[in-house]
C-alpha positions in Angstrom: -182.1 -57.9 -76.8 -178.8 -59.0 -75.4 -176.2 -61.1 -77.2 -177.0 -64.2 -75.0 -180.7 -63.9 -75.8 -179.9 -63.6 -79.5 -177.7 -66.6 -79.4 -180.3 -68.6 -77.5 -182.8 -67.8 -80.3 -180.3 -68.8 -83.0 -179.6 -72.1 -81.2 -183.2 -73.1 -81.7 -183.0 -73.1 -85.5 -182.3 -76.4 -87.2 -179.8 -74.8 -89.7 -177.7 -73.5 -86.9 -177.8 -76.7 -85.0 -176.6 -78.5 -88.1 -173.9 -75.8 -88.6 -172.8 -76.3 -85.0 -172.3 -80.0 -85.4 -170.7 -79.7 -88.9 -168.2 -77.1 -87.5 -167.4 -79.3 -84.5 -166.7 -82.4 -86.6 -164.8 -80.6 -89.4 -162.6 -78.6 -86.9 -162.1 -81.8 -84.9 -161.1 -83.9 -87.9 -158.7 -81.1 -89.0 -157.1 -81.1 -85.6 -156.7 -84.9 -85.5 -155.3 -85.2 -89.0 -152.9 -82.3 -88.5 -151.9 -83.7 -85.1 -151.0 -87.1 -86.7 -148.6 -85.2 -89.0 -146.7 -84.1 -85.9 -146.0 -87.6 -84.5 -142.4 -88.7 -84.0 -140.6 -89.2 -87.3 -143.3 -87.5 -89.4 -142.7 -84.2 -91.2 -145.5 -81.9 -91.8 -144.4 -80.8 -95.3 -142.0 -81.7 -98.0 -141.2 -78.1 -98.8 -137.4 -77.5 -98.7 -135.6 -75.3 -96.2 -134.7 -72.9 -99.0 -138.4 -71.7 -98.7 -139.4 -69.7 -95.6 -142.4 -72.0 -95.1 -140.2 -75.2 -95.2 -137.6 -73.6 -93.0 -140.2 -72.7 -90.4 -141.7 -76.2 -90.3 -138.3 -77.8 -90.3 -137.3 -75.7 -87.3 -140.5 -76.7 -85.5 -139.9 -80.4 -86.4 -136.3 -80.2 -85.2 -137.6 -79.0 -81.8 -138.6 -82.6 -81.1 -140.7 -82.7 -78.0 -142.4 -79.4 -78.6 -143.4 -80.5 -82.1 -144.8 -83.8 -80.8 -146.6 -82.0 -77.9 -148.4 -79.8 -80.4 -149.5 -82.9 -82.3 -150.7 -84.7 -79.2 -152.5 -81.6 -78.1 -154.3 -81.2 -81.4 -155.4 -84.9 -81.4 -156.7 -84.6 -77.8 -158.6 -81.3 -78.6 -159.9 -82.8 -81.9 -161.4 -85.7 -80.1 -162.9 -83.4 -77.5 -164.4 -81.2 -80.2 -166.2 -84.2 -81.8 -167.6 -85.6 -78.6 -170.0 -84.3 -76.0 -167.3 -84.5 -73.3 -166.1 -81.0 -72.3 -168.1 -79.5 -75.1 -167.9 -76.0 -73.6 -164.2 -76.2 -72.9 -163.0 -77.7 -76.2 -163.5 -74.5 -78.3 -161.6 -72.6 -75.7 -158.7 -75.2 -75.8 -158.8 -75.1 -79.6 -158.8 -71.3 -80.1 -155.1 -70.6 -79.3 -154.1 -73.2 -81.8 -156.4 -72.1 -84.6 -155.4 -68.5 -84.0 -151.7 -69.4 -84.1 -152.2 -71.5 -87.3 -153.8 -68.4 -88.9 -151.0 -66.1 -87.8 -148.3 -68.5 -89.1 -150.1 -68.9 -92.5 -150.6 -65.1 -92.8 -147.1 -64.1 -91.7 -145.4 -66.7 -94.0 -147.6 -65.5 -96.9 -148.9 -69.0 -97.7 -151.0 -68.8 -100.8 -154.6 -69.6 -100.1 -154.0 -71.0 -96.7 -154.9 -67.8 -94.8 -158.4 -68.1 -96.3 -158.7 -71.7 -94.8 -157.2 -70.8 -91.5 -159.4 -67.7 -91.1 -162.4 -70.0 -91.7 -161.0 -72.2 -88.9 -160.8 -69.1 -86.5 -164.3 -68.0 -87.5 -165.6 -71.6 -86.9 -163.9 -71.7 -83.6 -165.4 -68.3 -82.6 -168.8 -69.7 -83.7 -168.4 -72.6 -81.3 -167.4 -70.3 -78.5 -170.4 -68.0 -79.1 -172.6 -71.1 -79.1 -171.5 -71.6 -75.5 -171.4 -67.9 -74.5 -174.0 -68.4 -71.8 -171.8 -70.8 -69.9 -168.8 -68.4 -70.1 -170.8 -65.5 -68.8 -169.9 -66.1 -65.1 -166.3 -65.4 -65.9 -167.2 -61.8 -67.0 -169.6 -60.9 -64.2 -168.6 -57.8 -62.2 -169.1 -59.2 -58.7 -167.2 -62.4 -57.8 -168.5 -63.9 -54.6 
């Protein structure tokens, strides 16, 4: 039995359907709330620049446009995750962000946060696996 067939069997179970929607909504809300924390004039954290975490986020905040772009992107992807629009594309759009959030939290040794961010990455991977069948043409040997 191939992975696509296995996933198709899983998708028929009520528990996994519920988990799929729960993951989409939770990840989407997380993206939207985090995105609003990156709007112009809003700082993500109150941690001082004497701390590596505070210094990192202050540097990102001081970048201006880039910081705001990340926020707008997170809000857009969060909305897409929670709606049926582009349901196959939204996990792909979210993955680079969730993976980078995990890398930042792990590399800055944020206490407890890598556990949460790794759950975000796993949730995002779950959503991508859910739509694996629609991604399969990308990985076919013969492109015609």
